[in-house]
Backbone as ProteinMPNN parsed JSONL, in Angstrom:
{"seq_chain_A": "XXXXXXXXXXXXXXXXXXXXXXXXXXXXXXXXXXXXXXXXXXXXXXXXXXXXXXXXXXXXXXXXXXXXXXXXXXXXXXXXXXXXXXXXXXXXXXXXXXXXXXXXXXXXXXXXXXXXXXXXXXXXXXXXXXXXXXXXXXXXXXXXXXXXXXXXXXXXXXXXXXX", "coords_chain_A": {"N_chain_A": [[0.849, -1.169, 0.0], [0.638, 2.119, -0.919], [1.719, 5.373, 0.24], [-0.12, 7.363, -0.466], [-2.43, 5.874, -0.959], [-2.874, 4.89, 1.617], [-3.348, 7.294, 3.0], [-5.68, 8.099, 1.703], [-7.381, 6.068, 2.551], [-7.418, 6.602, 5.308], [-8.688, 9.109, 5.278], [-11.205, 8.344, 4.294], [-12.099, 6.616, 6.338], [-12.222, 8.448, 8.453], [-14.253, 10.208, 7.584], [-16.351, 8.401, 7.557], [-16.61, 7.741, 10.305], [-17.266, 10.269, 11.311], [-19.734, 10.671, 9.995], [-21.327, 8.522, 10.956], [-21.321, 9.128, 13.667], [-22.802, 11.462, 13.672], [-25.277, 10.408, 12.907], [-25.807, 8.78, 15.129], [-26.101, 10.708, 17.137], [-28.258, 12.189, 16.082], [-30.355, 10.297, 15.877], [-30.461, 9.156, 18.35], [-31.376, 9.486, 21.846], [-30.467, 11.949, 22.387], [-31.139, 13.75, 20.504], [-32.827, 15.869, 20.896], [-31.342, 17.903, 21.87], [-30.53, 17.935, 24.454], [-27.952, 17.461, 25.653], [-25.732, 16.255, 28.071], [-23.124, 17.77, 30.051], [-20.794, 16.22, 30.053], [-21.309, 14.578, 27.866], [-21.235, 16.459, 25.82], [-18.531, 17.089, 25.903], [-17.427, 14.613, 25.215], [-18.522, 14.345, 22.633], [-17.361, 16.541, 21.333], [-14.687, 15.745, 21.535], [-14.804, 13.411, 19.979], [-15.49, 14.461, 17.447], [-13.279, 16.125, 17.009], [-11.132, 14.285, 17.109], [-11.755, 12.813, 14.869], [-11.707, 14.664, 12.835], [-9.069, 15.606, 12.785], [-7.3, 13.512, 11.611], [-8.577, 13.438, 9.117], [-8.303, 16.038, 7.963], [-5.508, 16.29, 8.026], [-4.738, 14.103, 6.399], [-5.893, 14.81, 3.921], [-4.598, 17.257, 3.346], [-1.911, 16.423, 3.237], [-2.059, 14.645, 1.092], [-2.548, 16.439, -0.965], [-0.165, 17.892, -0.875], [1.64, 15.85, -1.536], [0.892, 15.292, -4.18], [1.496, 17.642, -5.458], [4.124, 18.208, -4.949], [7.452, 18.527, -6.125], [9.708, 17.102, -5.51], [10.332, 14.325, -3.368], [11.792, 14.446, -1.056], [12.09, 15.167, 2.339], [9.404, 15.633, 2.878], [7.989, 14.06, 4.764], [9.325, 14.692, 7.079], [8.659, 17.414, 7.313], [5.862, 17.192, 7.568], [5.657, 15.772, 9.978], [6.848, 17.62, 11.681], [5.047, 19.776, 11.58], [2.798, 18.477, 12.592], [3.691, 17.851, 15.215], [3.842, 20.364, 16.242], [1.295, 21.553, 16.091], [-0.827, 19.758, 16.899], [-0.439, 19.027, 19.708], [-1.071, 21.499, 20.911], [-3.747, 21.805, 20.187], [-4.769, 19.625, 21.592], [-4.282, 20.397, 24.244], [-5.92, 22.665, 24.447], [-8.41, 21.478, 24.069], [-8.502, 19.768, 26.296], [-8.477, 21.603, 28.388], [-10.912, 22.85, 27.886], [-12.581, 20.659, 28.401], [-12.272, 20.235, 31.165], [-13.295, 22.65, 32.098], [-15.926, 22.683, 31.087], [-17.234, 20.214, 31.788], [-16.523, 19.847, 34.394], [-16.936, 18.419, 37.501], [-17.95, 16.045, 36.487], [-16.147, 15.199, 34.631], [-13.767, 13.038, 34.984], [-11.338, 12.281, 34.014], [-10.137, 9.81, 33.921], [-9.773, 8.107, 31.581], [-7.685, 9.494, 30.447], [-5.336, 8.699, 31.644], [-4.474, 6.574, 30.206], [-4.455, 7.52, 27.59], [-2.857, 9.901, 27.463], [-0.02, 9.238, 27.993], [0.472, 7.647, 25.704], [-0.113, 9.468, 23.689], [1.857, 11.418, 24.181], [4.131, 9.887, 23.611], [3.71, 9.469, 20.877], [3.87, 12.095, 19.896], [6.522, 12.67, 20.56], [7.737, 10.772, 18.918], [7.033, 11.872, 16.458], [8.531, 14.237, 16.547], [11.087, 13.151, 16.554], [11.007, 11.916, 14.077], [10.827, 14.163, 12.46], [13.324, 15.25, 12.816], [15.272, 13.2, 12.459], [14.465, 10.762, 10.987], [12.686, 11.061, 8.619], [10.614, 9.475, 7.519], [7.666, 7.634, 6.448], [6.189, 5.915, 8.118], [6.156, 6.674, 10.983], [4.494, 8.9, 10.891], [2.17, 7.77, 9.894], [1.48, 6.14, 12.057], [0.703, 8.065, 13.918], [-1.646, 9.037, 12.718], [-3.189, 6.729, 12.826], [-3.449, 6.466, 15.596], [-5.203, 8.618, 16.158], [-7.46, 7.79, 14.728], [-8.122, 5.39, 16.077], [-8.644, 6.428, 18.619], [-10.867, 8.039, 18.023], [-12.669, 6.049, 17.281], [-12.948, 4.678, 19.714], [-14.131, 6.694, 21.279], [-16.48, 6.979, 19.81], [-17.731, 4.455, 20.139], [-18.055, 4.537, 22.88], [-19.818, 6.718, 23.165], [-21.992, 5.66, 21.791], [-22.619, 3.336, 23.326], [-23.216, 4.59, 25.729], [-25.537, 5.901, 25.039], [-27.232, 3.699, 24.697], [-27.337, 2.658, 27.288], [-28.627, 4.699, 28.624], [-31.087, 4.63, 27.392], [-32.103, 2.271, 28.269]], "CA_chain_A": [[0.0, 0.0, 0.0], [1.421, 3.339, -0.996], [1.336, 6.377, 1.233], [-1.33, 8.052, -0.923], [-3.551, 4.962, -0.715], [-3.107, 4.876, 3.061], [-3.956, 8.562, 3.37], [-7.061, 8.07, 1.205], [-8.119, 5.189, 3.448], [-7.599, 7.347, 6.559], [-9.716, 10.124, 5.035], [-12.497, 7.661, 4.188], [-12.494, 6.163, 7.679], [-12.584, 9.628, 9.241], [-15.569, 10.662, 7.138], [-17.319, 7.404, 8.011], [-16.816, 7.918, 11.744], [-18.01, 11.524, 11.474], [-21.105, 10.464, 9.543], [-22.047, 7.646, 11.881], [-21.535, 9.818, 14.945], [-23.934, 12.354, 13.443], [-26.488, 9.596, 12.937], [-26.045, 8.371, 16.518], [-26.602, 11.881, 17.869], [-29.566, 12.583, 15.558], [-31.361, 9.269, 16.121], [-30.488, 8.809, 19.769], [-32.2, 10.277, 22.761], [-29.875, 13.276, 22.531], [-31.496, 14.563, 19.345], [-33.561, 17.055, 21.322], [-30.383, 18.922, 22.266], [-30.3, 17.904, 25.9], [-26.691, 16.784, 25.938], [-25.095, 16.599, 29.342], [-21.817, 18.407, 29.859], [-19.796, 15.196, 29.708], [-21.598, 14.142, 26.497], [-20.716, 17.498, 24.924], [-17.074, 16.928, 25.871], [-17.158, 13.409, 24.415], [-18.841, 14.624, 21.239], [-16.308, 17.413, 20.815], [-13.502, 14.905, 21.366], [-15.034, 12.536, 18.834], [-15.397, 15.251, 16.221], [-11.886, 16.57, 16.85], [-10.273, 13.138, 16.799], [-12.059, 12.378, 13.51], [-11.328, 15.715, 11.883], [-7.608, 15.74, 12.693], [-6.724, 12.695, 10.538], [-9.169, 13.792, 7.83], [-7.656, 17.251, 7.437], [-4.091, 16.0, 7.793], [-4.613, 13.211, 5.237], [-6.199, 15.543, 2.695], [-3.535, 18.236, 3.09], [-0.696, 15.71, 2.83], [-2.267, 14.133, -0.27], [-2.352, 17.583, -1.874], [1.276, 18.173, -0.898], [2.319, 14.776, -2.271], [0.614, 15.369, -5.612], [2.055, 18.869, -6.049], [5.559, 18.337, -4.655], [8.316, 18.107, -7.215], [10.622, 16.094, -4.984], [9.779, 13.709, -2.176], [12.699, 14.533, 0.089], [11.735, 16.087, 3.403], [7.959, 15.811, 3.058], [7.539, 13.438, 6.013], [9.886, 15.51, 8.164], [7.832, 18.616, 7.438], [4.549, 16.805, 8.086], [5.818, 15.438, 11.389], [7.128, 18.861, 12.417], [3.789, 20.508, 11.693], [1.963, 17.703, 13.517], [4.166, 17.975, 16.601], [3.657, 21.746, 16.684], [-0.111, 21.96, 16.133], [-1.732, 18.827, 17.579], [-0.418, 19.163, 21.174], [-1.789, 22.713, 21.307], [-5.163, 21.48, 20.073], [-5.096, 18.721, 22.698], [-4.308, 21.179, 25.486], [-7.125, 23.499, 24.425], [-9.554, 20.579, 24.271], [-8.47, 19.296, 27.677], [-8.894, 22.738, 29.215], [-12.353, 22.984, 27.675], [-13.248, 19.535, 29.063], [-12.313, 20.485, 32.609], [-14.172, 23.797, 32.363], [-17.307, 22.387, 30.723], [-17.826, 19.09, 32.51], [-16.229, 20.0, 35.822], [-16.82, 17.221, 38.338], [-18.28, 14.852, 35.7], [-14.961, 14.8, 33.862], [-12.793, 12.489, 35.929], [-10.041, 12.202, 33.369], [-9.545, 8.471, 34.017], [-9.232, 7.622, 30.298], [-6.464, 10.214, 30.1], [-4.175, 7.97, 32.156], [-4.017, 5.698, 29.118], [-4.267, 8.257, 26.349], [-1.803, 10.919, 27.512], [1.326, 8.698, 27.725], [0.564, 7.223, 24.3], [-0.081, 10.699, 22.907], [3.192, 12.006, 24.353], [5.064, 9.046, 22.852], [3.497, 9.732, 19.448], [4.416, 13.426, 19.594], [7.988, 12.534, 20.582], [8.095, 10.053, 17.694], [6.936, 12.835, 15.354], [9.698, 15.12, 16.634], [12.235, 12.359, 16.118], [10.864, 11.748, 12.634], [11.121, 15.446, 11.821], [14.751, 15.552, 12.906], [16.179, 12.123, 12.056], [14.051, 9.668, 10.096], [12.035, 11.437, 7.367], [9.918, 8.275, 7.054], [6.212, 7.712, 6.465], [5.544, 5.077, 9.137], [5.789, 7.363, 12.223], [3.359, 9.766, 10.597], [1.01, 6.88, 9.786], [1.112, 5.724, 13.414], [-0.03, 9.17, 14.538], [-2.995, 9.056, 12.165], [-3.883, 5.556, 13.365], [-3.809, 6.799, 16.976], [-6.397, 9.458, 16.155], [-8.599, 6.983, 14.294], [-8.488, 4.488, 17.173], [-9.257, 7.257, 19.664], [-12.216, 8.429, 17.605], [-13.512, 4.859, 17.361], [-13.24, 4.435, 21.134], [-15.107, 7.704, 21.689], [-17.74, 6.663, 19.133], [-18.342, 3.313, 20.825], [-18.454, 4.993, 24.214], [-21.017, 7.531, 22.994], [-23.049, 4.742, 21.391], [-23.004, 2.532, 24.48], [-23.824, 5.477, 26.712], [-26.915, 6.113, 24.579], [-28.002, 2.492, 24.959], [-27.574, 2.509, 28.728], [-29.634, 5.686, 29.021], [-32.392, 4.224, 26.866], [-32.582, 1.087, 28.999]], "C_chain_A": [[0.899, 1.239, 0.0], [0.926, 4.344, 0.042], [0.066, 7.116, 0.818], [-2.561, 7.176, -0.704], [-3.888, 4.903, 0.772], [-3.807, 6.156, 3.508], [-5.403, 8.646, 2.878], [-7.933, 7.192, 2.093], [-8.395, 5.887, 4.783], [-8.694, 8.396, 6.392], [-11.103, 9.486, 4.952], [-12.989, 7.175, 5.542], [-12.922, 7.338, 8.553], [-13.97, 10.144, 8.872], [-16.648, 9.687, 7.594], [-17.632, 7.559, 9.494], [-17.604, 9.19, 12.009], [-19.477, 11.348, 11.093], [-21.911, 9.612, 10.504], [-22.262, 8.31, 13.239], [-22.664, 10.835, 14.81], [-25.253, 11.613, 13.477], [-26.824, 9.181, 14.358], [-26.628, 9.523, 17.322], [-28.022, 12.226, 17.404], [-30.66, 11.577, 15.901], [-31.513, 8.975, 17.604], [-31.359, 9.741, 20.581], [-31.66, 11.693, 22.922], [-30.239, 14.202, 21.381], [-32.219, 15.843, 19.74], [-32.636, 18.167, 21.809], [-30.072, 18.931, 23.746], [-29.058, 17.078, 26.239], [-26.181, 17.211, 27.308], [-23.718, 17.197, 29.052], [-20.768, 17.384, 29.443], [-20.039, 14.663, 28.298], [-21.13, 15.176, 25.478], [-19.204, 17.395, 24.795], [-16.713, 15.718, 25.022], [-17.42, 13.651, 22.938], [-17.792, 15.528, 20.61], [-15.01, 16.633, 20.6], [-13.625, 13.993, 20.168], [-14.894, 13.292, 17.524], [-13.961, 15.705, 15.964], [-10.992, 15.417, 16.435], [-10.575, 12.546, 15.428], [-11.615, 13.398, 12.477], [-9.816, 15.857, 11.723], [-7.031, 14.835, 11.604], [-7.311, 13.014, 9.169], [-8.45, 14.98, 7.209], [-6.187, 16.979, 7.115], [-3.916, 15.142, 6.544], [-4.871, 13.962, 3.94], [-5.106, 16.549, 2.349], [-2.264, 17.534, 2.601], [-0.854, 15.114, 1.437], [-2.084, 15.244, -1.293], [-0.87, 17.9, -1.997], [2.012, 17.115, -1.716], [2.08, 14.861, -3.768], [1.218, 16.607, -6.258], [3.555, 19.014, -5.825], [6.383, 17.816, -5.828], [9.322, 17.054, -6.771], [10.077, 15.58, -3.655], [10.63, 13.845, -0.937], [12.211, 15.578, 1.086], [10.259, 16.279, 3.654], [7.514, 15.268, 4.405], [8.13, 14.153, 7.228], [9.045, 16.758, 8.394], [6.467, 18.287, 8.018], [4.622, 16.48, 9.575], [6.087, 16.677, 12.228], [5.854, 19.678, 12.618], [2.856, 19.795, 12.674], [2.392, 17.942, 14.961], [4.071, 19.404, 17.12], [2.188, 22.089, 16.908], [-0.963, 21.055, 17.023], [-1.624, 18.901, 19.108], [-1.136, 20.418, 21.675], [-3.296, 22.472, 21.24], [-5.61, 20.572, 21.217], [-5.197, 19.484, 24.017], [-5.549, 22.064, 25.556], [-8.362, 22.642, 24.686], [-9.626, 20.081, 25.705], [-8.913, 20.396, 28.635], [-10.4, 22.951, 29.106], [-13.118, 21.873, 28.399], [-13.353, 19.772, 30.556], [-13.239, 21.648, 32.96], [-15.64, 23.454, 32.125], [-17.924, 21.34, 31.631], [-17.561, 19.152, 34.003], [-16.062, 18.681, 36.541], [-17.144, 15.944, 37.569], [-17.066, 14.313, 34.959], [-13.877, 14.343, 34.828], [-11.414, 12.404, 35.326], [-9.386, 10.83, 33.451], [-9.037, 7.936, 32.686], [-7.935, 8.313, 29.895], [-5.215, 9.505, 30.593], [-3.628, 7.008, 31.118], [-3.622, 6.527, 27.908], [-3.068, 9.198, 26.383], [-0.404, 10.332, 27.318], [1.513, 8.235, 26.279], [0.674, 8.448, 23.397], [1.288, 11.369, 22.994], [4.233, 11.217, 23.57], [4.935, 9.299, 21.352], [4.068, 11.095, 19.055], [5.945, 13.385, 19.595], [8.484, 11.786, 19.348], [8.025, 10.979, 16.482], [8.122, 13.794, 15.357], [10.96, 14.401, 16.157], [12.198, 12.147, 14.609], [11.202, 13.039, 11.895], [12.618, 15.724, 11.782], [15.611, 14.478, 12.243], [15.699, 11.25, 10.898], [13.624, 10.105, 8.702], [11.376, 10.217, 6.722], [8.415, 8.47, 7.171], [5.6, 7.007, 7.673], [5.28, 5.789, 10.459], [4.574, 8.279, 12.044], [2.077, 8.943, 10.497], [0.549, 6.407, 11.16], [0.323, 6.817, 14.119], [-1.468, 9.235, 14.024], [-3.82, 7.885, 12.689], [-4.3, 5.801, 14.808], [-5.086, 7.626, 17.016], [-7.631, 8.68, 15.698], [-9.06, 6.034, 15.396], [-9.159, 5.263, 18.297], [-10.669, 7.663, 19.279], [-13.159, 7.23, 17.621], [-13.89, 4.536, 18.8], [-14.28, 5.428, 21.628], [-16.468, 7.449, 21.052], [-18.457, 5.515, 19.838], [-18.827, 3.725, 22.209], [-19.722, 5.843, 24.156], [-22.213, 6.659, 22.629], [-23.541, 3.918, 22.571], [-23.658, 3.368, 25.57], [-25.275, 5.776, 26.338], [-27.79, 4.913, 24.848], [-28.298, 2.323, 26.449], [-28.576, 3.526, 29.249], [-31.027, 5.286, 28.561], [-32.973, 3.058, 27.656], [-33.112, 1.421, 30.372]], "O_chain_A": [[1.802, 1.37, 0.826], [-0.14, 4.18, 0.636], [-0.747, 7.462, 1.676], [-3.615, 7.674, -0.309], [-5.061, 4.869, 1.141], [-4.748, 6.109, 4.3], [-6.258, 9.205, 3.566], [-9.088, 7.525, 2.359], [-9.493, 5.769, 5.325], [-9.539, 8.554, 7.273], [-12.069, 10.034, 5.483], [-14.171, 7.308, 5.857], [-13.885, 7.228, 9.311], [-14.767, 10.477, 9.749], [-17.741, 10.105, 7.975], [-18.796, 7.512, 9.891], [-18.511, 9.195, 12.841], [-20.363, 11.829, 11.8], [-23.051, 9.943, 10.829], [-23.281, 8.075, 13.888], [-23.412, 11.042, 15.765], [-26.24, 12.12, 14.009], [-27.988, 9.221, 14.759], [-27.556, 9.325, 18.106], [-28.89, 12.52, 18.225], [-31.788, 11.976, 16.189], [-32.589, 8.584, 18.054], [-31.989, 10.658, 20.055], [-32.316, 12.543, 23.522], [-29.714, 15.311, 21.285], [-32.217, 16.809, 18.977], [-33.101, 19.261, 22.128], [-29.415, 19.848, 24.238], [-29.12, 16.124, 27.014], [-26.201, 18.394, 27.65], [-23.223, 17.124, 27.927], [-19.943, 17.659, 28.572], [-19.084, 14.328, 27.598], [-20.677, 14.815, 24.392], [-18.654, 17.589, 23.711], [-15.798, 15.785, 24.201], [-16.644, 13.22, 22.085], [-17.38, 15.302, 19.473], [-14.316, 16.836, 19.604], [-12.665, 13.813, 19.419], [-14.246, 12.811, 16.594], [-13.489, 15.672, 14.828], [-10.185, 15.551, 15.515], [-9.733, 11.841, 14.871], [-11.197, 13.039, 11.376], [-9.337, 16.192, 10.639], [-6.322, 15.337, 10.732], [-6.621, 12.878, 8.158], [-8.037, 14.923, 6.051], [-5.686, 17.385, 6.066], [-3.044, 15.419, 5.719], [-4.149, 13.774, 2.961], [-4.73, 16.679, 1.184], [-1.618, 17.998, 1.662], [0.11, 15.077, 0.672], [-1.528, 15.017, -2.367], [-0.373, 18.148, -3.095], [2.904, 17.442, -2.499], [2.971, 14.537, -4.553], [1.433, 16.63, -7.47], [4.191, 19.862, -6.452], [6.051, 16.801, -6.44], [9.74, 16.212, -7.566], [9.436, 16.322, -2.911], [10.226, 13.401, 0.137], [11.952, 16.726, 0.724], [9.886, 17.022, 4.561], [6.754, 15.922, 5.119], [7.501, 14.209, 8.285], [8.754, 17.116, 9.535], [5.964, 19.02, 8.869], [3.743, 16.872, 10.343], [5.611, 16.778, 13.359], [5.615, 20.207, 13.703], [2.2, 20.441, 13.491], [1.558, 18.205, 15.828], [4.206, 19.631, 18.322], [1.869, 22.842, 17.828], [-1.749, 21.557, 17.828], [-2.661, 18.841, 19.768], [-1.741, 20.399, 22.747], [-4.035, 22.888, 22.132], [-6.707, 20.737, 21.75], [-6.103, 19.237, 24.812], [-6.16, 22.193, 26.617], [-9.252, 23.04, 25.436], [-10.716, 19.984, 26.268], [-9.646, 20.135, 29.589], [-11.078, 23.199, 30.104], [-14.19, 22.121, 28.95], [-14.404, 19.537, 31.152], [-13.893, 21.631, 34.002], [-16.507, 23.89, 32.884], [-19.005, 21.546, 32.182], [-18.303, 18.567, 34.791], [-15.154, 17.908, 36.233], [-16.675, 14.868, 37.94], [-16.97, 13.115, 34.693], [-13.164, 15.157, 35.413], [-10.418, 12.449, 36.047], [-8.216, 10.682, 33.098], [-7.954, 7.352, 32.653], [-7.17, 7.78, 29.091], [-4.14, 9.687, 30.022], [-2.447, 6.663, 31.148], [-2.594, 6.279, 27.278], [-2.331, 9.276, 25.401], [0.359, 10.888, 26.529], [2.585, 8.412, 25.699], [1.463, 8.461, 22.452], [1.817, 11.836, 21.985], [5.114, 11.801, 22.938], [5.937, 9.339, 20.639], [4.683, 11.229, 17.997], [6.587, 13.99, 18.736], [9.53, 12.124, 18.794], [8.858, 10.886, 15.581], [8.659, 14.126, 14.3], [11.788, 14.975, 15.449], [13.232, 12.193, 13.943], [11.799, 13.001, 10.819], [13.123, 16.348, 10.849], [16.571, 14.8, 11.542], [16.438, 11.024, 9.94], [14.134, 9.588, 7.707], [11.555, 9.958, 5.532], [7.943, 9.349, 7.892], [4.585, 7.465, 8.198], [4.23, 5.532, 11.048], [3.74, 8.408, 12.94], [1.021, 9.373, 10.962], [-0.653, 6.287, 11.4], [-0.628, 6.524, 14.843], [-2.398, 9.461, 14.798], [-5.01, 8.032, 12.964], [-5.388, 5.391, 15.212], [-5.967, 7.356, 17.833], [-8.725, 8.889, 16.223], [-10.261, 5.89, 15.625], [-10.145, 4.795, 18.866], [-11.572, 7.636, 20.114], [-14.337, 7.383, 17.944], [-15.031, 4.162, 19.074], [-15.218, 5.043, 22.326], [-17.5, 7.678, 21.683], [-19.657, 5.598, 20.102], [-19.896, 3.302, 22.65], [-20.603, 5.703, 25.005], [-23.323, 6.895, 23.106], [-24.747, 3.81, 22.794], [-24.562, 2.894, 26.258], [-26.137, 5.89, 27.209], [-28.962, 5.066, 25.191], [-29.389, 1.893, 26.823], [-29.299, 3.251, 30.207], [-32.021, 5.557, 29.235], [-34.19, 2.878, 27.705], [-33.548, 0.529, 31.099]]}, "name": "protein", "num_of_chains": 1, "seq": "XXXXXXXXXXXXXXXXXXXXXXXXXXXXXXXXXXXXXXXXXXXXXXXXXXXXXXXXXXXXXXXXXXXXXXXXXXXXXXXXXXXXXXXXXXXXXXXXXXXXXXXXXXXXXXXXXXXXXXXXXXXXXXXXXXXXXXXXXXXXXXXXXXXXXXXXXXXXXXXXXXX"}
């Protein structure tokens, strides 16, 4: 599988997760707009974690099709990722603590934050040393897995409320 095919697959999966999460929200008991604070945080996390790989994959595909030489593309992509995504994560985390307050325990963060830090460090290392595609692909996979976990959690939470 080439890098462009992988990026196209990531974009398709991201759009699928975004679409299905919209259906879950619209069809579920939360369609009336009565989302709890923690559900708003989860939904924002789901949308963010789905949009990050979508936007990154589309931008990188454009760069790959317009670039005249392939040298340094993955270093640049990893550098941009390691500069922008941690800031977005910090803003989202701050919003979660402010919005949900006591409902937001942060227990899932004990798993996610060390993995996220390792991925960001891998991106920095890729930007400086490797210039390879695989570290960048791992970062996109992390966001897709996180969005799937948030989607399943939102779906199961809707079922437990309906029961």
